NUFIDO-890676 format. One record per atom (N, C-alpha, C): x, z, y. Coordinates in steps of 0.2 Angstrom, whole numbers, padded with zeros to 4 digits, always signed. Layout:
% NUFIDO-890676
XZY;...
***
This chain:
% NUFIDO-890676
-0006+0239+0180;+0000+0234+0180;+0002+0233+0173;+0003+0239+0169;+0006+0238+0163;+0001+0235+0158;-0006+0236+0159;-0011+0233+0155;-0011+0225+0156;-0010+0223+0163;-0010+0216+0164;-0004+0213+0161;+0002+0216+0161;+0008+0214+0158;+0007+0213+0151;+0004+0218+0148;+0003+0218+0140;-0002+0212+0139;-0007+0211+0142;-0011+0205+0141;-0008+0199+0142;-0003+0198+0147;+0000+0192+0148;+0005+0191+0142;+0008+0196+0140;+0013+0195+0134;+0009+0193+0128;+0003+0195+0127;-0002+0193+0121;-0004+0186+0122;-0005+0184+0128;-0007+0177+0129;-0001+0172+0128;+0005+0175+0130;+0011+0170+0129;+0012+0170+0122;+0011+0175+0118;+0013+0175+0111;+0008+0172+0106;+0002+0171+0109;-0003+0168+0105;-0002+0161+0102;+0001+0156+0106;+0003+0150+0103;+0008+0150+0098;+0013+0155+0099;+0018+0156+0094;+0016+0158+0087;+0011+0163+0088;+0008+0165+0081;+0004+0160+0078;+0000+0156+0082;-0004+0150+0080;+0000+0145+0076;+0006+0143+0080;+0010+0138+0077;+0014+0141+0070;+0015+0147+0070;+0018+0150+0064;+0013+0150+0058;+0007+0152+0060;+0002+0152+0055;+0000+0145+0052;+0000+0140+0057;-0001+0133+0055;+0005+0131+0050;+0011+0133+0052;+0017+0131+0048;+0016+0134+0041;+0014+0140+0040;+0013+0143+0034;+0008+0141+0030;+0002+0139+0033;-0003+0135+0030;-0001+0129+0027;+0003+0125+0031;+0005+0118+0028;+0010+0119+0022;+0014+0124+0023;+0018+0126+0017;+0014+0128+0011;+0009+0132+0012;+0005+0133+0006;+0001+0127+0003;-0001+0123+0008;-0004+0117+0005;+0001+0112+0001;+0007+0112+0004;+0012+0108+0000;+0014+0111-0007;+0015+0118-0007;+0016+0121-0013;+0010+0121-0018;+0004+0120-0015;-0002+0120-0020;-0002+0113-0023;+0000+0108-0019;+0000+0101-0022;+0006+0100-0027;+0011+0103-0026;+0017+0103-0031;+0015+0107-0037;+0012+0113-0036;+0010+0117-0041;+0006+0113-0046;+0002+0109-0044;-0003+0105-0049;+0001+0101-0054;+0007+0098-0052;+0011+0094-0057;+0015+0099-0061;+0018+0104-0058;+0022+0109-0062;+0018+0112-0067;+0012+0115-0065;+0007+0118-0069;+0005+0114-0075;+0004+0107-0074;+0002+0102-0079;+0008+0102-0084;+0014+0102-0082;+0020+0101-0086;+0021+0108-0090;+0019+0113-0087;+0020+0120-0091;+0014+0120-0096;+0008+0117-0095;+0003+0117-0099;+0004+0113-0105;+0008+0107-0104;+0010+0102-0110;+0015+0106-0114;+0020+0109-0111;+0025+0113-0115;+0022+0118-0119;+0017+0122-0117;+0013+0127-0121;+0009+0123-0126;+0006+0118-0125;+0003+0114-0130;+0008+0112-0136;+0014+0109-0134;+0019+0107-0138;+0021+0113-0143;+0022+0119-0140;+0024+0125-0143;+0018+0127-0148;+0012+0127-0146;+0007+0129-0151;+0006+0124-0156;+0006+0118-0155;+0005+0113-0160;+0011+0113-0165;+0017+0115-0164;+0022+0115-0169;+0023+0122-0172;+0020+0127-0169;+0020+0134-0171;+0016+0135-0178;+0011+0131-0179;+0007+0132-0185;+0010+0129-0191;+0013+0123-0191;+0017+0121-0197;+0023+0125-0198;+0026+0128-0193;+0032+0132-0194;+0030+0139-0198;+0024+0142-0196;+0022+0148-0199;+0020+0146-0206;+0017+0140-0207;+0016+0139-0214;+0022+0138-0218;+0027+0135-0216;+0033+0134-0220;+0036+0141-0221;+0036+0145-0216;+0039+0152-0217;+0035+0156-0223;+0028+0156-0222;+0024+0159-0227;+0024+0156-0234;+0025+0150-0234;+0024+0147-0241;+0031+0147-0245;+0036+0146-0241;+0043+0146-0244;+0045+0140-0247;+0041+0134-0245;+0042+0128-0247;+0049+0125-0245;+0052+0127-0240;+0058+0125-0237;+0063+0131-0238;+0062+0135-0242;+0067+0141-0243;+0065+0146-0239;+0070+0151-0239;+0069+0157-0235;+0071+0155-0227;+0066+0155-0223;+0067+0154-0216;+0066+0160-0212;+0071+0163-0208;+0070+0169-0204;+0065+0168-0199;+0061+0173-0198;+0055+0172-0194;+0057+0172-0186;+0061+0177-0184;+0062+0177-0176;+0067+0171-0174;+0072+0170-0178;+0077+0164-0176;+0073+0158-0176;+0068+0157-0181;+0064+0151-0181;+0060+0150-0175;+0056+0155-0173;+0052+0155-0167;+0056+0155-0161;+0061+0158-0161;+0066+0157-0155;+0068+0150-0154;+0070+0147-0159;+0072+0140-0159;+0067+0135-0157;+0061+0137-0159;+0055+0133-0157;+0054+0134-0150;+0054+0140-0147;+0053+0141-0140;+0058+0137-0136;+0065+0138-0138;+0070+0134-0135;+0069+0127-0135;+0066+0124-0140;+0065+0117-0141;+0059+0115-0136;+0054+0119-0136;+0048+0117-0132;+0049+0118-0125;+0053+0123-0123;+0053+0124-0115;+0060+0123-0113;+0065+0121-0117;+0072+0119-0115;+0072+0113-0111;+0068+0108-0113;+0068+0102-0109;+0064+0102-0103;+0060+0107-0102;+0056+0108-0096;+0059+0106-0089;+0065+0109-0088;+0068+0107-0082;+0070+0100-0081;+0071+0096-0087;+0072+0089-0086;+0066+0085-0085;+0060+0088-0088;+0054+0085-0087;+0052+0086-0079;+0053+0092-0077;+0051+0093-0070;+0056+0088-0065;+0062+0087-0067;+0066+0083-0063;+0064+0076-0063;+0062+0074-0069;+0059+0067-0070;+0053+0066-0067;+0049+0071-0065;+0042+0070-0062;+0043+0072-0055;+0049+0072-0052;+0050+0075-0045;+0047+0070-0040;+0046+0064-0041;+0042+0060-0036;+0035+0061-0036;+0032+0063-0042;+0025+0065-0043;+0024+0072-0039;+0029+0076-0040;+0029+0083-0037;+0029+0082-0029;+0033+0078-0027;+0034+0076-0020;+0027+0073-0017;+0025+0068-0021;+0019+0065-0019;+0013+0069-0018;+0012+0073-0023;+0006+0078-0023;+0007+0083-0018;+0014+0085-0017;+0015+0090-0012;+0013+0087-0005;+0015+0081-0003;+0013+0078+0003;+0005+0078+0004;+0002+0076-0002;-0006+0076-0002;-0008+0083+0000;-0005+0088-0004;-0007+0095-0002;-0006+0097+0005;+0000+0095+0008;+0001+0096+0015;-0004+0094+0019;-0006+0087+0018;-0012+0084+0022;-0018+0088+0021;-0020+0090+0015;-0026+0094+0014;-0025+0101+0017;-0019+0104+0017;-0018+0110+0021;-0019+0109+0028;-0017+0104+0031;-0018+0103+0038;-0025+0102+0040;-0029+0098+0036;-0036+0098+0037;-0040+0104+0036;-0038+0108+0031;-0041+0115+0030;-0040+0120+0036;-0034+0119+0039;-0032+0124+0044;-0035+0122+0051;-0038+0116+0051;-0041+0113+0058;-0048+0112+0057;-0051+0114+0051;-0058+0113+0050;-0063+0117+0055;-0060+0123+0057;-0064+0127+0061;-0066+0124+0068;-0062+0118+0070;-0064+0115+0076;-0070+0110+0075;-0072+0109+0069;-0078+0105+0068;-0084+0110+0068;-0089+0108+0071;-0095+0112+0072;-0100+0110+0067;-0099+0105+0062;-0104+0103+0057;-0104+0109+0052;-0110+0110+0049;-0111+0115+0044;-0107+0113+0037;-0106+0107+0036;-0102+0105+0030;-0095+0105+0031;-0092+0108+0036;-0085+0108+0037;-0081+0111+0032;-0084+0115+0027;-0080+0118+0022;-0078+0112+0017;-0082+0107+0017;-0080+0101+0012;-0076+0096+0015;-0073+0097+0021;-0069+0092+0025;-0063+0090+0021;-0059+0095+0018;-0054+0093+0014;-0055+0089+0008;-0061+0090+0005;-0064+0086-0001;-0065+0079+0002;-0068+0078+0007;-0069+0072+0010;-0063+0068+0011;-0058+0071+0014;-0051+0068+0015;-0048+0066+0009;-0048+0071+0004;-0045+0069-0003;-0049+0063-0006;-0055+0063-0005;-0059+0057-0008;-0056+0051-0005;-0055+0051+0002;-0053+0045+0005;-0046+0043+0003;-0041+0048+0002;-0035+0046+0001;-0034+0043-0007;-0038+0047-0011;-0037+0045-0018;-0041+0039-0019;-0047+0038-0016;-0050+0031-0016;-0046+0025-0014;-0043+0026-0008;-0039+0021-0006;-0033+0019-0011;-0030+0024-0014;-0025+0022-0019;-0028+0019-0025;-0034+0021-0027;-0037+0019-0033;-0039+0011-0032;-0042+0010-0027;-0045+0003-0026;-0039-0001-0024;-0034+0001-0021;-0028-0003-0019;-0024-0005-0026;-0023+0000-0030;-0020-0001-0036;-0024-0006-0041;-0030-0006-0041;-0034-0010-0045;-0033-0017-0043;-0032-0019-0037;-0031-0026-0035;-0024-0028-0035;-0019-0023-0034;-0012-0025-0034;-0010-0026-0042;-0013-0022-0046;-0012-0023-0053;-0015-0029-0056;-0020-0032-0053;-0023-0038-0055;-0018-0044-0054;-0014-0043-0049;-0009-0048-0049;-0004-0048-0055;-0002-0042-0057;+0002-0041-0063;-0001-0044-0069;-0008-0042-0070;-0011-0044-0075;-0012-0052-0076;-0013-0055-0070;-0013-0063-0070;-0006-0066-0072;-0001-0063-0069;+0006-0065-0071;+0007-0064-0078;+0005-0059-0081;+0006-0058-0089;+0001-0063-0092;-0005-0064-0090;-0009-0069-0094;-0006-0076-0093;-0003-0078-0088;+0000-0084-0087;+0005-0086-0093;+0009-0081-0095;+0013-0081-0101;+0010-0080-0108;+0004-0080-0108;+0000-0079-0115;-0005-0085-0116;-0002-0091-0118;-0007-0097-0118;-0012-0096-0123;-0011-0091-0128;-0017-0090-0133;-0023-0087-0130;-0022-0083-0124;-0027-0079-0121;-0030-0083-0115;-0029-0089-0114;-0031-0093-0109;-0039-0093-0109;-0042-0094-0115;-0049-0094-0115;-0052-0088-0114;-0048-0082-0115;-0051-0075-0114;-0050-0073-0107;-0048-0077-0102;-0046-0075-0095;-0052-0071-0092;-0058-0074-0093;-0064-0071-0090;-0066-0064-0093;-0063-0062-0099;-0065-0056-0102;-0060-0051-0099;-0054-0053-0097;-0049-0048-0094;-0050-0047-0087;-0053-0051-0083;-0054-0051-0076;-0062-0049-0074;-0063-0044-0070;-0069-0042-0068;-0071-0045-0061;-0077-0045-0060;-0080-0047-0053;-0078-0041-0048;-0078-0043-0042;-0077-0038-0037;-0082-0032-0037;-0088-0034-0038;-0093-0028-0039;-0091-0023-0045;-0090-0026-0050;-0088-0022-0056;-0082-0018-0055;-0077-0021-0052;-0071-0018-0050;-0072-0012-0046;-0076-0013-0040;-0077-0008-0036;-0081-0002-0039;-0086-0004-0043;-0089+0002-0046;-0085+0006-0051;-0081+0002-0055;-0076+0006-0059;-0071+0010-0055;-0069+0007-0050;-0064+0011-0045;-0068+0017-0042;-0074+0016-0040;-0078+0022-0038;-0078+0028-0043;-0080+0026-0049;-0080+0031-0054;-0074+0035-0055;-0068+0031-0055;-0062+0034-0056;-0060+0038-0050;-0061+0036-0044;-0060+0039-0038;-0063+0046-0038;-0070+0046-0040;-0074+0052-0039;-0071+0057-0044;-0070+0055-0051;-0067+0059-0056;-0060+0062-0054;-0056+0058-0052;-0049+0060-0050;-0049+0064-0044;-0053+0063-0039;-0053+0067-0033;-0056+0074-0035;-0061+0075-0039;-0064+0081-0041;-0058+0085-0044;-0055+0082-0049;-0050+0086-0053;-0044+0088-0048;-0041+0083-0044;-0036+0084-0040;-0037+0090-0034;-0043+0089-0031;-0045+0093-0026;-0047+0100-0029;-0050+0100-0035;-0052+0107-0038;-0045+0111-0039;-0040+0107-0042;-0034+0111-0044;-0031+0113-0038;-0031+0109-0033;-0027+0110-0026;-0031+0116-0023;-0037+0116-0023;-0041+0122-0020;-0039+0129-0024;-0039+0128-0030;-0037+0134-0034;-0030+0137-0032;-0025+0132-0032;-0019+0134-0030;-0018+0137-0023;-0022+0133-0019;-0021+0135-0012;-0024+0142-0010;-0029+0144-0013;-0032+0151-0012;-0027+0156-0015;-0023+0154-0020;-0018+0159-0022;-0012+0159-0018;-0010+0153-0016;-0004+0153-0011;-0005+0157-0005;-0012+0156-0002;-0013+0159+0004;-0013+0167+0003;-0016+0169-0003;-0015+0176-0004;-0008+0179-0005;-0004+0175-0008;+0003+0177-0010;+0007+0177-0003;+0005+0173+0002;+0008+0172+0008;+0005+0177+0013;+0000+0181+0012;-0003+0185+0016;-0007+0181+0022;-0010+0176+0020;-0014+0172+0025;-0022+0172+0023;-0023+0175+0018;-0030+0175+0015;-0035+0178+0021;-0033+0183+0024;-0038+0186+0029;-0038+0182+0035;-0033+0179+0037;-0033+0174+0043;-0038+0168+0041;-0037+0166+0035;-0042+0160+0033;-0049+0162+0033;-0050+0169+0031;-0057+0171+0030;-0060+0173+0037;-0056+0174+0042;-0058+0176+0049;-0060+0170+0053;-0060+0164+0051;-0062+0158+0055;-0069+0159+0057;-0070+0157+0063;-0077+0158+0066;-0082+0153+0063;-0088+0155+0063;-0093+0151+0060;-0095+0146+0066;-0097+0140+0064;-0100+0135+0069;-0106+0138+0072;-0107+0137+0079;-0112+0140+0083;-0119+0137+0080;-0123+0142+0079;-0130+0141+0077;-0134+0137+0082;-0138+0133+0081;-0142+0130+0086;-0146+0135+0090;-0146+0134+0097;-0150+0138+0101;-0157+0137+0101;-0161+0142+0103;-0168+0141+0103;-0170+0136+0109;-0175+0133+0108;-0178+0129+0114;-0181+0133+0119;-0182+0131+0125;-0185+0135+0131;-0192+0137+0129;-0196+0132+0126;-0203+0133+0124;-0203+0139+0119;-0199+0139+0114;-0199+0144+0108;-0197+0150+0111;-0193+0151+0116;-0191+0157+0119;-0197+0160+0123;-0200+0156+0127;-0206+0158+0131;-0212+0160+0126;-0213+0157+0121;-0218+0159+0116;-0216+0166+0113;-0210+0167+0111;-0208+0173+0109;-0209+0179+0113;-0207+0178+0120;-0208+0183+0125;-0216+0184+0126;-0220+0179+0126;-0227+0179+0127;-0230+0184+0122;-0228+0183+0115;-0231+0187+0110;-0228+0194+0110;-0222+0194+0112;-0219+0201+0112;-0222+0206+0117;-0224+0203+0123;-0227+0207+0128;-0234+0209+0126;-0237+0206+0121;-0244+0207+0119;-0244+0211+0112;-0238+0213+0110;-0237+0217+0104;-0238+0213+0098;-0238+0206+0098;-0239+0202+0092;-0232+0201+0089;-0233+0200+0082;-0226+0199+0079;-0223+0192+0081;-0217+0193+0082;-0213+0187+0084;-0210+0183+0079;-0209+0186+0073;-0206+0182+0067;-0210+0176+0065;-0216+0177+0065;-0221+0171+0062;-0221+0165+0066;-0219+0165+0073;-0219+0160+0077;-0213+0156+0077;-0213+0150+0075;-0207+0145+0075;-0209+0139+0078;-0207+0138+0084;-0209+0132+0088;-0206+0126+0085;-0210+0121+0085;-0207+0114+0082;-0202+0112+0087;-0197+0109+0084;-0192+0106+0089;-0194+0101+0093;-0192+0100+0099;-0194+0095+0103;-0191+0088+0100;-0194+0083+0103;-0192+0076+0101;-0184+0075+0103;-0183+0078+0109;-0176+0077+0111;-0171+0080+0107;-0173+0087+0104;-0168+0090+0100;-0168+0087+0093;-0173+0084+0091;-0173+0080+0084;-0168+0074+0085;-0169+0071+0090;-0165+0065+0091;-0157+0067+0092;-0156+0072+0095;-0149+0074+0096;-0146+0076+0089;-0150+0080+0085;-0148+0082+0078;-0147+0076+0074;-0150+0071+0075;-0150+0065+0070;-0145+0060+0073;-0142+0061+0079;-0137+0056+0082;-0131+0055+0078;-0128+0060+0075;-0122+0059+0071;-0124+0055+0064;-0130+0056+0062;-0132+0052+0056;-0132+0045+0057;-0135+0043+0063;-0136+0036+0064;-0129+0033+0066;-0125+0037+0069;-0118+0035+0071;-0114+0033+0064;-0114+0037+0059;-0111+0036+0053;-0114+0031+0049;-0121+0030+0049;-0124+0024+0046;-0122+0018+0049;-0121+0018+0055;-0119+0011+0059;-0112+0010+0057;-0107+0015+0056;-0100+0014+0054;-0100+0012+0047;-0105+0014+0043;-0105+0012+0036;-0107+0005+0035;-0111+0002+0039;-0113-0005+0040;-0107-0009+0042;-0103-0007+0047;-0097-0010+0049;-0092-0010+0044;-0091-0005+0041;-0086-0004+0036;-0088-0009+0030;-0094-0009+0028;-0096-0014+0023;-0095-0021+0024;-0096-0023+0030;-0094-0030+0032;-0087-0031+0032;-0083-0026+0034;-0076-0026+0034;-0073-0027+0027;-0076-0023+0022;-0074-0024+0015;-0075-0031+0012;-0081-0034+0014;-0083-0040+0012;-0077-0045+0015;-0075-0044+0021;-0070-0048+0024;-0064-0048+0021;-0061-0042+0019;-0055-0041+0016;-0055-0044+0009;-0061-0043+0005;-0061-0046-0001;-0061-0053-0001;-0064-0057+0004;-0063-0064+0005;-0055-0066+0006;-0052-0061+0010;-0045-0062+0011;-0041-0062+0005;-0042-0057+0001;-0039-0056-0005;-0040-0062-0010;-0046-0064-0011;-0048-0070-0015;-0045-0077-0012;-0043-0077-0006;-0039-0082-0003;-0032-0083-0005;-0029-0077-0005;-0022-0076-0006;-0020-0074-0013;-0025-0071-0017;-0023-0068-0023;-0021-0074-0028;-0018-0072-0034;-0016-0076-0039;-0022-0079-0043;-0021-0085-0045;-0026-0089-0049;-0023-0093-0054;-0027-0093-0060;-0024-0097-0066;-0028-0103-0067;-0025-0108-0070;-0029-0114-0072;-0024-0118-0077;-0027-0122-0081;-0023-0125-0086;-0028-0129-0091;-0025-0132-0096;-0028-0136-0101;-0023-0138-0107;-0025-0142-0111;-0022-0144-0117;-0020-0152-0117;-0014-0153-0119;-0012-0160-0120;-0010-0162-0127;-0012-0168-0129;-0010-0170-0136;-0006-0176-0137;-0001-0176-0141;+0003-0182-0142;+0004-0183-0149;+0005-0189-0151;+0006-0191-0158;+0010-0198-0158;+0012-0200-0164;+0016-0207-0164;+0011-0212-0161;+0005-0212-0162;+0000-0217-0160;-0001-0217-0153;-0001-0211-0150;-0002-0209-0143;+0003-0205-0140;+0009-0207-0139;+0015-0203-0138;+0015-0199-0131;+0011-0201-0127;+0011-0198-0120;+0004-0196-0118;+0004-0190-0114;-0003-0187-0112;-0001-0184-0105;-0006-0184-0101;-0005-0182-0094;-0011-0177-0092;-0009-0172-0088;-0014-0168-0085;-0013-0167-0078;-0018-0166-0074;-0018-0166-0067;-0019-0158-0064;-0014-0157-0060;-0014-0150-0057;-0016-0150-0050;-0021-0146-0048;-0023-0146-0041;-0021-0139-0038;-0016-0140-0034;-0013-0134-0031;-0016-0133-0024;-0020-0127-0023;-0023-0126-0017;-0020-0120-0014;-0016-0116-0017;-0013-0110-0014;-0005-0111-0016;-0001-0106-0013;+0006-0107-0014;+0008-0107-0021;+0011-0113-0024;+0012-0113-0031;+0018-0109-0033;+0017-0106-0039;+0022-0102-0042;+0026-0105-0048;+0022-0105-0054;+0025-0108-0060;+0020-0111-0064;+0023-0116-0068;+0019-0119-0074;+0022-0116-0080;+0017-0113-0085;+0020-0111-0091;+0017-0116-0096;+0022-0119-0100;+0020-0124-0105;+0022-0121-0112;+0017-0121-0117;+0018-0118-0123;+0016-0123-0129;+0019-0122-0134;+0017-0126-0140;+0012-0122-0144;+0006-0125-0145;+0001-0122-0149;+0001-0124-0156;+0003-0130-0158;+0003-0133-0165;+0006-0139-0165;+0011-0141-0170;+0014-0147-0170;+0021-0147-0173;+0024-0153-0174;+0031-0154-0176;+0034-0159-0172;+0041-0157-0171;+0045-0162-0167;+0046-0159-0160;+0048-0163-0155;+0050-0161-0149;+0047-0165-0143;+0046-0163-0137;+0043-0167-0132;+0047-0166-0126;+0046-0171-0121;+0049-0170-0114;+0043-0169-0110;+0044-0165-0105;+0039-0163-0100;+0041-0164-0093;+0037-0168-0089;+0039-0170-0082;+0033-0167-0078;+0035-0164-0072;+0030-0162-0067;+0032-0166-0061;+0027-0170-0058;+0028-0175-0053;+0022-0174-0048;+0024-0174-0041;+0019-0173-0036;+0017-0180-0033;+0011-0180-0030;+0009-0186-0027;+0013-0188-0021;+0016-0183-0018;+0020-0185-0012;+0027-0185-0015;+0031-0190-0013;+0038-0192-0015;+0042-0186-0013;+0041-0183-0007;+0045-0177-0005;+0045-0172-0010;+0040-0171-0014;+0040-0165-0019;+0045-0167-0025;+0047-0173-0026;+0051-0174-0032;+0048-0173-0038;+0052-0172-0044;+0050-0171-0050;+0054-0165-0054;+0051-0162-0058;+0055-0157-0062;+0053-0158-0069;+0059-0157-0073;+0058-0159-0080;+0060-0153-0085;+0057-0154-0091;+0060-0150-0097;+0061-0154-0103;+0067-0155-0105;+0068-0160-0110;+0069-0156-0117;+0066-0159-0122;+0067-0157-0129;+0063-0150-0131;+0058-0149-0128;+0054-0143-0130;+0051-0144-0137;+0053-0139-0141;+0051-0139-0148;+0044-0137-0149;+0041-0141-0154;+0034-0140-0156;+0034-0136-0162;+0030-0131-0163;+0030-0126-0168;+0023-0126-0172;+0023-0123-0178;+0017-0122-0181;+0012-0117-0178;+0006-0118-0180;+0001-0113-0177;+0002-0106-0179;+0002-0101-0174;+0003-0094-0176;+0010-0092-0175;+0015-0096-0173;+0022-0094-0172;+0023-0091-0165;+0019-0093-0160;+0019-0091-0153;+0026-0090-0150;+0029-0096-0149;+0036-0095-0146;+0035-0094-0139;+0041-0092-0135;+0041-0091-0128;+0039-0097-0124;+0035-0097-0119;+0033-0103-0116;+0039-0106-0111;+0039-0112-0111;+0044-0115-0106;+0041-0115-0099;+0045-0113-0094;+0043-0112-0087;+0046-0117-0082;+0041-0120-0078;+0043-0125-0073;+0042-0121-0067;+0047-0120-0063;+0047-0116-0056;+0044-0121-0051;+0039-0119-0048;+0036-0123-0042;+0037-0120-0035;+0041-0115-0035;+0042-0112-0028;+0045-0116-0024;+0043-0117-0018;+0045-0122-0013;+0042-0128-0012;+0037-0130-0017;+0033-0136-0017;+0027-0135-0013;+0025-0140-0010;+0019-0140-0006;+0012-0140-0010;+0007-0138-0006;+0000-0139-0009;-0002-0146-0010;-0005-0147-0015;-0008-0154-0016;-0009-0156-0024;-0009-0162-0025;-0010-0164-0032;-0003-0166-0036;-0003-0163-0042;+0003-0164-0046;+0000-0167-0053;+0005-0171-0056;+0004-0173-0063;+0009-0170-0068;+0006-0168-0074;+0011-0165-0079;+0010-0170-0085;+0016-0173-0086;+0016-0178-0092;+0020-0175-0098;+0017-0176-0104;+0021-0174-0110;+0022-0180-0114;+0028-0181-0116;+0030-0187-0119;+0034-0185-0126;+0031-0188-0131;+0034-0186-0138;+0041-0189-0139;+0045-0185-0140;+0052-0187-0141;+0053-0189-0149;+0051-0185-0153;+0052-0186-0160;+0047-0181-0164;+0046-0183-0171;+0041-0179-0175;+0034-0182-0175;+0030-0178-0178;+0023-0180-0179;+0018-0178-0173;+0021-0175-0168;+0017-0173-0162;+0013-0166-0163;+0008-0165-0158;+0004-0159-0159;+0001-0158-0152;-0001-0151-0151;-0004-0149-0146;+0000-0145-0141;+0000-0146-0135;+0003-0142-0129;-0001-0139-0124;-0001-0133-0123;-0005-0130-0118;-0001-0128-0112;-0004-0130-0106;-0001-0128-0099;-0005-0123-0095;-0002-0119-0091;-0005-0114-0087;-0002-0114-0080;-0006-0115-0075;-0003-0115-0068;-0005-0109-0065;+0000-0105-0062;+0000-0099-0059;+0001-0101-0051;-0004-0100-0047;-0003-0101-0040;-0006-0095-0036;-0004-0095-0030;-0006-0089-0026;-0002-0083-0027;-0004-0077-0025;-0001-0071-0026;+0005-0070-0021;+0010-0066-0022;+0015-0065-0018;+0014-0059-0013;+0018-0059-0008;+0017-0054-0003;+0011-0053+0001;+0008-0059+0002;+0001-0058+0006;-0004-0056+0001;-0004-0057-0005;-0009-0055-0010;-0008-0047-0010;-0002-0045-0010;-0001-0037-0011;-0004-0034-0004;-0002-0037+0001;-0005-0034+0008;-0013-0034+0008;-0016-0040+0005;-0023-0040+0005;-0026-0035+0000;-0022-0034-0005;-0024-0029-0010;-0025-0022-0007;-0019-0020-0003;-0019-0013+0000;-0024-0013+0006;-0026-0019+0009;-0031-0019+0014;-0038-0017+0011;-0039-0020+0005;-0045-0019+0001;-0046-0011+0000;-0040-0008-0003;-0040-0001-0004;-0041+0003+0002;-0038+0001+0007;-0039+0005+0014;-0046+0005+0016;-0049-0001+0017;-0056-0002+0019;-0061+0001+0014;-0060+0000+0008;-0064+0004+0003;-0064+0011+0003;-0058+0014+0004;-0057+0021+0005;-0061+0024+0011;-0060+0020+0017;-0063+0022+0023;-0071+0022+0022;-0073+0016+0019;-0080+0016+0017;-0083+0021+0013;-0079+0024+0008;-0081+0029+0004;-0082+0036+0008;-0077+0037+0012;-0077+0043+0017;-0083+0042+0021;-0085+0037+0024;-0091+0036+0029;-0097+0037+0025;-0098+0034+0019;-0104+0035+0015;-0105+0043+0013;-0099+0046+0012;-0099+0053+0010;-0102+0057+0016;-0099+0056+0022;-0100+0060+0028;-0108+0058+0030;-0110+0052+0029;-0117+0050+0030;-0122+0054+0026;-0120+0055+0019;-0124+0059+0015;-0124+0066+0017;-0118+0069+0019;-0118+0076+0021;-0122+0077+0028;-0122+0072+0032;-0126+0072+0038;-0134+0072+0037;-0135+0068+0032;-0142+0067+0030;-0145+0074+0027;-0141+0077+0023;-0142+0084+0020;-0143+0089+0026;-0139+0088+0031;-0139+0093+0036;-0146+0092+0040;-0147+0086+0041;-0154+0085+0045;-0160+0087+0041;-0159+0086+0034;-0165+0089+0030;-0165+0096+0029;-0160+0100+0032;-0159+0107+0032;-0157+0110+0025;-0153+0106+0021;-0150+0108+0015;-0144+0111+0016;-0140+0110+0022;-0134+0113+0024;-0135+0118+0029;-0133+0124+0028;-0134+0130+0033;-0127+0131+0036;-0127+0133+0042;-0120+0135+0045;-0117+0141+0042;-0111+0140+0039;-0108+0146+0036;-0101+0145+0037;-0097+0151+0036;-0090+0150+0036;-0087+0146+0030;-0082+0142+0031;-0079+0138+0026;-0074+0142+0022;
***
């Protein structure tokens, strides 16, 4: 009776111990992520100290700046290098929290990987880190493109170089892939290094190493019968390895085909969200208008196919002043004017005049420049349309789908290596 009662108590306490261990593993993961940022700040502080220590020792030994006491000077340098470290840590608090949350997620994945029976389960946290970092990198690429286009709209001298600043979707994704791979390797490698030490400091290293190995594939019935047949006749059994049956081969390759199918679906989804972004994303267009006393008025047509934002009008070269009018083909759109914009000499680069188009409808518009006084000159206009909230949402959708696709491709490669026998079942 006492043995049964003791066994019942152990069974009842097992979930409590499991929950306690999981909580400590999550804490270790969070501390590991936060330690990455804090460790980097400490490393920079050490570099600052070492970089300024050399000139200080030279000044002390040469006596060029008089008699400088050694220890007070070194102590002051230490205080200067590390005294501001708490302020730097507080300034980087959001980065510490962000990396801590990332580390917590990786710790959760690492604590649950024993539930996965695949032989590459030891790389599960790396796969998850690749997905998270890849999503952020790809999303920021397209979100920052909106910022870049808004900046280019206010730089009329760079209008002809717009194609040099903007990359195609394929080039952007390839660059994002390279950045994501490099950043993931560095972040995950540092996190893994800190995680192993926090587990040891918290007394969880043995529990981590005691995870069960994934079950090795069982022998087929034919292989077992052949082994028994040779064993009864005194023949060596190690040399016989029955070829896996067609059913076993199909079962082992089923995960690979599933992930390859998911890769194809995710690729189509990525193409779709890229089209969505190109539909809502910002777009630039413009041209040049010329006025003179002989031809005091010039017009340009603006074709607005997306939500209009602003028209930037800048003087490229000239003397005098001009009046600018923006009119729509529809009377309901009304007109918007800029009176007396000064023309300036080439190279002065004044701030552009801005015509706000928010609230106007999609359609055709006319931009008229009329010479008020002076000898005239060249005026350049740039139309900024699209963008806004929907473009930001589409940018993060691109990042999310691209991150998922990156994870699926990675898992498909791992499954292919498993089918080829390059991965063996081992403890993670």
